[in-house]
TORKOL-390887 format. One record per residue (C-alpha): x, y, z. Coordinates in Angstrom, 3 decimals. Layout:
% residues N
<miza c1="X" c2="Y" c3="Z"/>
...
//
This chain:
% residues 187
<miza c1="16.001" c2="-57.124" c3="-25.894"/>
<miza c1="14.021" c2="-54.933" c3="-28.269"/>
<miza c1="11.277" c2="-52.359" c3="-27.977"/>
<miza c1="8.572" c2="-52.511" c3="-26.811"/>
<miza c1="9.508" c2="-53.293" c3="-23.201"/>
<miza c1="6.900" c2="-53.370" c3="-20.442"/>
<miza c1="8.099" c2="-51.912" c3="-17.158"/>
<miza c1="5.493" c2="-51.857" c3="-14.401"/>
<miza c1="2.799" c2="-49.369" c3="-15.358"/>
<miza c1="4.637" c2="-48.118" c3="-18.415"/>
<miza c1="5.926" c2="-49.369" c3="-21.727"/>
<miza c1="9.027" c2="-48.227" c3="-23.579"/>
<miza c1="8.282" c2="-48.199" c3="-27.302"/>
<miza c1="9.165" c2="-46.420" c3="-30.497"/>
<miza c1="7.213" c2="-43.317" c3="-31.358"/>
<miza c1="4.049" c2="-43.478" c3="-33.426"/>
<miza c1="2.353" c2="-40.889" c3="-35.617"/>
<miza c1="-0.348" c2="-40.221" c3="-32.993"/>
<miza c1="2.423" c2="-39.211" c3="-30.525"/>
<miza c1="3.478" c2="-36.215" c3="-32.599"/>
<miza c1="0.730" c2="-33.706" c3="-31.669"/>
<miza c1="0.753" c2="-34.842" c3="-28.025"/>
<miza c1="4.511" c2="-34.467" c3="-27.744"/>
<miza c1="4.414" c2="-31.166" c3="-29.600"/>
<miza c1="1.978" c2="-29.808" c3="-27.020"/>
<miza c1="4.177" c2="-30.978" c3="-24.125"/>
<miza c1="7.173" c2="-29.201" c3="-25.664"/>
<miza c1="5.489" c2="-25.804" c3="-25.362"/>
<miza c1="7.451" c2="-23.587" c3="-22.954"/>
<miza c1="4.777" c2="-23.127" c3="-20.272"/>
<miza c1="4.756" c2="-26.772" c3="-19.105"/>
<miza c1="6.153" c2="-27.599" c3="-15.654"/>
<miza c1="8.625" c2="-30.277" c3="-16.765"/>
<miza c1="10.863" c2="-27.552" c3="-18.191"/>
<miza c1="11.558" c2="-26.457" c3="-14.589"/>
<miza c1="13.204" c2="-29.837" c3="-13.853"/>
<miza c1="14.751" c2="-31.184" c3="-17.042"/>
<miza c1="17.772" c2="-28.972" c3="-17.725"/>
<miza c1="16.092" c2="-25.679" c3="-16.815"/>
<miza c1="19.422" c2="-23.935" c3="-17.470"/>
<miza c1="19.188" c2="-24.778" c3="-21.190"/>
<miza c1="17.050" c2="-22.680" c3="-23.535"/>
<miza c1="13.569" c2="-23.986" c3="-24.215"/>
<miza c1="13.085" c2="-25.322" c3="-27.731"/>
<miza c1="11.964" c2="-22.942" c3="-30.426"/>
<miza c1="8.799" c2="-23.808" c3="-32.324"/>
<miza c1="10.904" c2="-25.087" c3="-35.213"/>
<miza c1="13.047" c2="-27.255" c3="-32.899"/>
<miza c1="9.972" c2="-28.598" c3="-31.091"/>
<miza c1="8.249" c2="-29.430" c3="-34.385"/>
<miza c1="11.345" c2="-31.252" c3="-35.633"/>
<miza c1="11.796" c2="-33.191" c3="-32.380"/>
<miza c1="8.134" c2="-34.287" c3="-32.210"/>
<miza c1="8.214" c2="-35.359" c3="-35.873"/>
<miza c1="11.471" c2="-37.292" c3="-35.358"/>
<miza c1="10.087" c2="-39.132" c3="-32.323"/>
<miza c1="6.857" c2="-40.025" c3="-34.140"/>
<miza c1="8.746" c2="-41.417" c3="-37.150"/>
<miza c1="11.686" c2="-43.012" c3="-35.378"/>
<miza c1="12.891" c2="-46.401" c3="-36.610"/>
<miza c1="13.281" c2="-49.140" c3="-33.982"/>
<miza c1="17.100" c2="-49.107" c3="-34.264"/>
<miza c1="19.819" c2="-46.786" c3="-35.450"/>
<miza c1="21.285" c2="-47.548" c3="-38.859"/>
<miza c1="24.598" c2="-48.397" c3="-37.188"/>
<miza c1="23.078" c2="-51.298" c3="-35.217"/>
<miza c1="22.984" c2="-49.434" c3="-31.918"/>
<miza c1="19.886" c2="-49.283" c3="-29.723"/>
<miza c1="17.444" c2="-46.519" c3="-30.607"/>
<miza c1="18.602" c2="-43.097" c3="-29.419"/>
<miza c1="15.267" c2="-42.530" c3="-27.716"/>
<miza c1="12.056" c2="-44.271" c3="-26.815"/>
<miza c1="8.614" c2="-43.142" c3="-25.777"/>
<miza c1="7.506" c2="-43.845" c3="-22.222"/>
<miza c1="3.824" c2="-44.748" c3="-22.611"/>
<miza c1="1.094" c2="-45.723" c3="-20.172"/>
<miza c1="0.833" c2="-49.525" c3="-20.171"/>
<miza c1="-2.975" c2="-49.441" c3="-19.997"/>
<miza c1="-3.804" c2="-46.626" c3="-22.438"/>
<miza c1="-0.648" c2="-46.300" c3="-24.590"/>
<miza c1="-0.714" c2="-42.530" c3="-23.951"/>
<miza c1="2.646" c2="-40.795" c3="-24.222"/>
<miza c1="3.965" c2="-39.943" c3="-20.747"/>
<miza c1="7.552" c2="-39.014" c3="-21.559"/>
<miza c1="10.718" c2="-40.053" c3="-23.320"/>
<miza c1="14.029" c2="-41.722" c3="-22.520"/>
<miza c1="17.182" c2="-41.170" c3="-24.522"/>
<miza c1="20.892" c2="-41.800" c3="-24.712"/>
<miza c1="23.771" c2="-39.967" c3="-26.356"/>
<miza c1="27.522" c2="-40.273" c3="-26.514"/>
<miza c1="29.523" c2="-38.582" c3="-23.829"/>
<miza c1="32.558" c2="-40.190" c3="-25.534"/>
<miza c1="31.935" c2="-42.406" c3="-28.549"/>
<miza c1="35.640" c2="-43.348" c3="-28.651"/>
<miza c1="35.306" c2="-45.102" c3="-25.283"/>
<miza c1="31.646" c2="-46.133" c3="-25.692"/>
<miza c1="30.645" c2="-43.897" c3="-22.805"/>
<miza c1="26.927" c2="-43.230" c3="-23.087"/>
<miza c1="24.805" c2="-40.870" c3="-21.056"/>
<miza c1="21.094" c2="-41.510" c3="-20.637"/>
<miza c1="18.167" c2="-39.366" c3="-19.689"/>
<miza c1="14.463" c2="-39.375" c3="-18.985"/>
<miza c1="11.686" c2="-36.842" c3="-18.861"/>
<miza c1="8.095" c2="-37.357" c3="-17.773"/>
<miza c1="6.041" c2="-34.510" c3="-19.153"/>
<miza c1="2.821" c2="-34.699" c3="-17.159"/>
<miza c1="3.300" c2="-33.722" c3="-13.494"/>
<miza c1="0.313" c2="-35.946" c3="-12.598"/>
<miza c1="2.347" c2="-39.091" c3="-13.347"/>
<miza c1="5.460" c2="-38.078" c3="-11.423"/>
<miza c1="6.134" c2="-39.526" c3="-7.988"/>
<miza c1="4.374" c2="-42.829" c3="-8.776"/>
<miza c1="7.415" c2="-44.945" c3="-9.686"/>
<miza c1="6.866" c2="-44.690" c3="-13.440"/>
<miza c1="10.124" c2="-42.812" c3="-14.012"/>
<miza c1="12.043" c2="-45.336" c3="-11.924"/>
<miza c1="10.507" c2="-48.259" c3="-13.846"/>
<miza c1="11.178" c2="-46.600" c3="-17.202"/>
<miza c1="14.781" c2="-45.714" c3="-16.335"/>
<miza c1="15.449" c2="-49.248" c3="-15.039"/>
<miza c1="14.015" c2="-50.788" c3="-18.223"/>
<miza c1="16.013" c2="-48.369" c3="-20.396"/>
<miza c1="19.217" c2="-49.238" c3="-18.517"/>
<miza c1="18.402" c2="-52.961" c3="-18.924"/>
<miza c1="17.849" c2="-52.504" c3="-22.659"/>
<miza c1="21.028" c2="-50.498" c3="-23.217"/>
<miza c1="23.219" c2="-52.977" c3="-21.356"/>
<miza c1="21.480" c2="-55.953" c3="-23.030"/>
<miza c1="21.921" c2="-54.536" c3="-26.541"/>
<miza c1="25.542" c2="-53.397" c3="-26.189"/>
<miza c1="28.840" c2="-54.331" c3="-24.617"/>
<miza c1="29.135" c2="-50.912" c3="-22.955"/>
<miza c1="30.993" c2="-50.873" c3="-19.662"/>
<miza c1="29.143" c2="-47.970" c3="-18.085"/>
<miza c1="26.137" c2="-45.675" c3="-18.301"/>
<miza c1="25.570" c2="-42.416" c3="-16.524"/>
<miza c1="23.089" c2="-39.615" c3="-16.193"/>
<miza c1="23.548" c2="-35.952" c3="-15.390"/>
<miza c1="21.215" c2="-33.648" c3="-13.526"/>
<miza c1="21.356" c2="-30.708" c3="-11.144"/>
<miza c1="21.283" c2="-30.815" c3="-7.355"/>
<miza c1="17.877" c2="-29.113" c3="-7.235"/>
<miza c1="16.275" c2="-32.046" c3="-9.052"/>
<miza c1="15.852" c2="-34.172" c3="-5.930"/>
<miza c1="13.519" c2="-36.641" c3="-7.630"/>
<miza c1="16.076" c2="-37.508" c3="-10.320"/>
<miza c1="18.951" c2="-37.920" c3="-7.866"/>
<miza c1="16.762" c2="-40.117" c3="-5.638"/>
<miza c1="15.757" c2="-42.336" c3="-8.576"/>
<miza c1="19.384" c2="-42.685" c3="-9.633"/>
<miza c1="20.412" c2="-43.763" c3="-6.122"/>
<miza c1="17.468" c2="-46.185" c3="-5.783"/>
<miza c1="18.494" c2="-47.855" c3="-9.021"/>
<miza c1="22.081" c2="-48.308" c3="-7.866"/>
<miza c1="23.690" c2="-45.445" c3="-9.761"/>
<miza c1="26.569" c2="-43.967" c3="-7.778"/>
<miza c1="27.348" c2="-40.264" c3="-7.577"/>
<miza c1="30.581" c2="-39.960" c3="-9.542"/>
<miza c1="30.937" c2="-36.242" c3="-10.063"/>
<miza c1="29.706" c2="-33.030" c3="-8.523"/>
<miza c1="30.545" c2="-29.758" c3="-10.173"/>
<miza c1="29.859" c2="-27.252" c3="-7.468"/>
<miza c1="27.638" c2="-24.265" c3="-8.221"/>
<miza c1="27.843" c2="-24.953" c3="-11.967"/>
<miza c1="24.149" c2="-24.544" c3="-12.864"/>
<miza c1="21.978" c2="-21.471" c3="-12.423"/>
<miza c1="18.234" c2="-21.977" c3="-12.033"/>
<miza c1="15.996" c2="-18.993" c3="-11.286"/>
<miza c1="19.027" c2="-16.962" c3="-10.217"/>
<miza c1="20.233" c2="-19.594" c3="-7.713"/>
<miza c1="23.420" c2="-21.612" c3="-8.188"/>
<miza c1="23.159" c2="-25.417" c3="-7.952"/>
<miza c1="25.643" c2="-28.229" c3="-8.384"/>
<miza c1="25.760" c2="-30.290" c3="-11.553"/>
<miza c1="25.670" c2="-33.957" c3="-10.534"/>
<miza c1="26.581" c2="-37.094" c3="-12.499"/>
<miza c1="25.511" c2="-40.581" c3="-11.370"/>
<miza c1="26.930" c2="-43.666" c3="-13.058"/>
<miza c1="26.576" c2="-47.415" c3="-13.001"/>
<miza c1="28.949" c2="-50.072" c3="-14.275"/>
<miza c1="27.700" c2="-53.140" c3="-16.108"/>
<miza c1="28.748" c2="-55.480" c3="-13.272"/>
<miza c1="27.060" c2="-53.260" c3="-10.681"/>
<miza c1="23.837" c2="-53.259" c3="-12.703"/>
<miza c1="23.838" c2="-57.060" c3="-12.978"/>
<miza c1="24.237" c2="-57.302" c3="-9.207"/>
<miza c1="21.411" c2="-54.829" c3="-8.592"/>
//
């Protein structure tokens, strides 16, 4: 399985040059998605945002080491407009334990199943392209949409670090949901 992958009303694909200015705008600190995607982390500086948008727009379809791409653009299936990104990174490379993530930038597209479709397709691609035993995702207990999507897709809550994240002065739990390869196949 390779990019692009159609998933309902969205497509997972590599970045393209026309994505760079769109993504750069979405990375500006005033956008709503920052309230949900790791709001306890600092927002990117202009330099970091420029570098990230440029890297996404010029990303090769695969890593040099033969692994799946570290990220993909979530684009509208009808218009090809950038809606968000999915990614993965090593939680433990030694044990091939990868953590994945998703962000949809435009609040107008949230709540319509696009994130669920994109995350399911990304999970499919990562399991199809590797022999990894597990995948997981981490979020915070205030991100009800993300925890609901994880559960709907068959991810199981595996860890809860109580009152570990502070958002707007309120303490929330950090939550990790995981899925094993055999559970995903059965899903």
